[in-house]
C-alpha positions in Angstrom: 0.3 -10.9 -9.7 2.9 -10.7 -12.5 4.6 -7.6 -13.8 6.7 -7.4 -16.9 7.8 -11.0 -17.3 9.9 -12.1 -20.3 6.6 -13.1 -22.0 5.9 -9.4 -22.4 7.0 -8.2 -25.8 8.2 -4.9 -24.4 11.0 -6.5 -22.4 14.7 -6.2 -23.2 16.2 -9.7 -23.3 19.6 -10.6 -21.9 22.1 -7.8 -22.5 22.6 -4.2 -21.4 19.7 -2.0 -20.5 19.7 1.6 -21.9 21.5 2.6 -18.7 24.4 0.4 -19.6 23.6 -2.0 -16.7 22.6 -5.7 -17.2 19.0 -6.8 -17.0 17.9 -8.0 -13.5 14.8 -9.9 -12.7 13.3 -9.8 -9.2 11.3 -13.0 -8.4 9.2 -11.8 -5.5 6.4 -12.7 -3.2 3.2 -11.1 -4.5 2.7 -9.5 -1.0 5.7 -7.2 -1.8 4.7 -6.2 -5.3 3.4 -2.7 -4.4 6.5 -1.8 -2.4 8.9 -3.1 -5.0 7.2 -1.2 -7.8 7.3 2.0 -5.6 11.0 1.5 -5.1 11.6 1.0 -8.8 9.6 4.2 -9.6 11.2 6.3 -6.9 14.8 5.3 -7.8 14.4 5.1 -11.6 15.5 1.4 -11.6 14.2 0.8 -15.1 16.6 -2.1 -15.7 14.9 -4.1 -13.0 11.9 -6.2 -14.0 9.5 -7.9 -11.6 7.6 -11.2 -11.6 5.6 -12.2 -8.6 4.5 -15.5 -7.2 1.1 -15.8 -5.5 1.1 -14.1 -2.1 -1.1 -16.9 -0.8 2.0 -19.1 -0.8 2.6 -17.5 2.6 -0.1 -19.8 3.9 1.7 -22.8 2.4 5.4 -22.2 2.9 6.2 -25.8 2.0 5.3 -24.8 -1.6 7.5 -21.7 -1.9 10.8 -23.4 -2.6 9.5 -25.4 -5.6 7.7 -22.3 -6.9 10.9 -20.3 -6.8 12.8 -23.1 -8.5 10.2 -23.2 -11.3 10.4 -19.4 -11.7 14.2 -19.4 -11.9 14.2 -22.2 -14.5 11.7 -20.3 -16.6 13.4 -16.9 -16.6 17.1 -17.6 -16.3 17.9 -17.5 -20.0 16.3 -14.0 -20.4 18.3 -12.1 -17.7 21.8 -11.4 -16.7 20.9 -11.7 -13.0 18.1 -13.2 -11.0 17.3 -12.2 -7.4 14.7 -13.7 -5.1 12.7 -11.2 -3.0 11.7 -13.6 -0.3 13.2 -14.2 3.2 13.0 -17.7 4.6 9.3 -17.3 5.1 8.7 -20.6 6.9 10.6 -22.8 4.6 13.0 -24.0 7.3 16.1 -23.1 5.4 15.0 -24.9 2.2 14.6 -21.7 0.2 18.1 -20.5 1.1 19.6 -23.8 0.2 17.8 -23.8 -3.1 19.0 -20.3 -3.9 22.6 -21.2 -3.1 22.3 -24.3 -5.3 20.8 -22.2 -8.2 23.3 -19.4 -7.7 20.7 -16.7 -7.1 20.6 -14.1 -4.3 17.8 -13.7 -1.8 16.8 -11.2 0.9 18.3 -12.3 4.3 16.2 -12.9 7.3 13.3 -15.1 8.7 10.4 -13.3 7.0 9.2 -9.9 5.6 8.3 -8.6 9.0 12.0 -8.8 10.0 13.4 -7.1 6.9 10.8 -4.3 7.0 11.6 -3.7 10.7 15.3 -4.1 10.1 17.0 -7.4 10.9 19.1 -6.2 13.8 16.2 -4.3 15.5 13.8 -7.2 14.9 16.1 -9.7 16.5 16.9 -7.4 19.4 13.3 -7.0 20.3 12.6 -10.7 20.5 8.8 -10.1 20.4 7.5 -13.6 20.8 4.0 -12.5 21.8 3.5 -10.1 18.9 1.4 -10.8 15.8 2.6 -8.7 12.8 0.8 -7.0 10.0 2.4 -5.2 7.0 0.6 -2.8 4.7 -0.3 -5.7 2.5 -1.7 -7.8 5.4 -3.6 -4.8 6.8 -5.4 -4.5 3.4 -5.8 -8.3 3.0 -6.5 -9.3 6.6 -9.7 -11.2 5.9 -8.3 -13.0 2.8 -5.0 -14.0 4.4 -5.8 -14.4 8.1 -9.5 -14.4 9.1 -11.0 -16.6 6.4 -8.1 -19.1 6.0 -8.2 -19.8 9.7 -11.9 -20.3 9.6 -12.6 -17.4 12.0 -15.4 -16.2 9.7 -17.3 -19.4 10.4 -16.0 -20.3 13.9 -15.0 -17.1 15.7 -14.8 -19.1 18.9 -11.4 -20.4 17.6 -9.9 -17.0 18.0 -8.4 -17.8 21.5 -7.1 -21.1 20.3 -5.1 -19.4 17.5 -4.2 -16.1 19.2 -4.4 -16.8 23.0 -0.6 -16.7 23.4 -0.3 -13.3 21.6 -0.5 -10.0 23.5 -0.1 -7.3 20.8 -0.8 -6.8 17.1 2.2 -4.8 15.7 1.4 -3.0 12.5 4.7 -2.4 10.6 3.7 0.4 8.3 5.4 0.9 5.0 3.4 4.0 4.3 1.8 6.8 6.3 -1.8 5.9 5.5 -4.5 6.7 8.1 -7.0 4.4 6.5 -4.6 1.4 6.6 -3.8 2.2 10.2 -7.5 2.0 11.1 -7.8 -1.3 9.2 -4.9 -2.6 11.3 -6.4 -1.3 14.5 -9.7 -3.0 13.7 -7.9 -6.2 13.1 -6.3 -6.0 16.5 -9.7 -5.4 18.0 -11.1 -8.5 16.3 -8.3 -10.6 17.6 -8.5 -9.2 21.1 -5.0 -7.8 21.0 -3.6 -4.5 22.0 -2.5 -2.4 19.0 0.9 -0.8 18.2 1.8 1.0 15.0 5.5 1.1 14.0 6.4 3.1 10.9 9.2 1.2 9.2 9.1 2.4 5.6 10.7 -0.1 3.3 13.5 -1.1 5.7 16.1 -3.6 4.6 14.0 -4.4 1.5 15.1 -1.1 0.0 18.7 -1.7 0.9 18.7 -5.2 -0.6 17.1 -4.1 -3.9 19.4 -1.1 -4.1 22.4 -3.5 -3.8 21.1 -5.5 -6.7 20.3 -2.4 -8.8 23.8 -1.0 -8.9 
């Protein structure tokens, strides 16, 4: 999913936006697109543009760093500032090192579950037996969990993958009863107890706000 990249003729190129602020491009995981667009709309951050890398890269974290490098190289000349809306996301520190080398900022933390929950709270809980869903993963559970793990074809593998988990924790960005039921159904399919935790946008909102000013 890509929204308003420099290939779109309507974009303002490097220079001041109508607000007097420089143009900022958010290079984000596609799993965060809806939340980022909501934050842009709610806060009137019209000087922020968004381009998203495929959300399925979460299943291949070894590819994330190179994809971000490519996006930075493609867009750097068109913006005053580039910001990467990924946490570490399984790259083992490689993404953070690349962002430091490229002189671009990124969201702190191990993954999106942590920054939605709030980094301090997430680390304090130390929930090693919890499997997490966000709004995106509640919607896309089959496409990003069930089918890639082969559970649609071999449901007997469920205990191999999830036998060490005890709970499915749904970190809800929105108050959506239909999504809550999807998440609850996913917990049932995995044989896990269910917990819903409303987080809103958490530290994601604070990170983007810092880049927007």
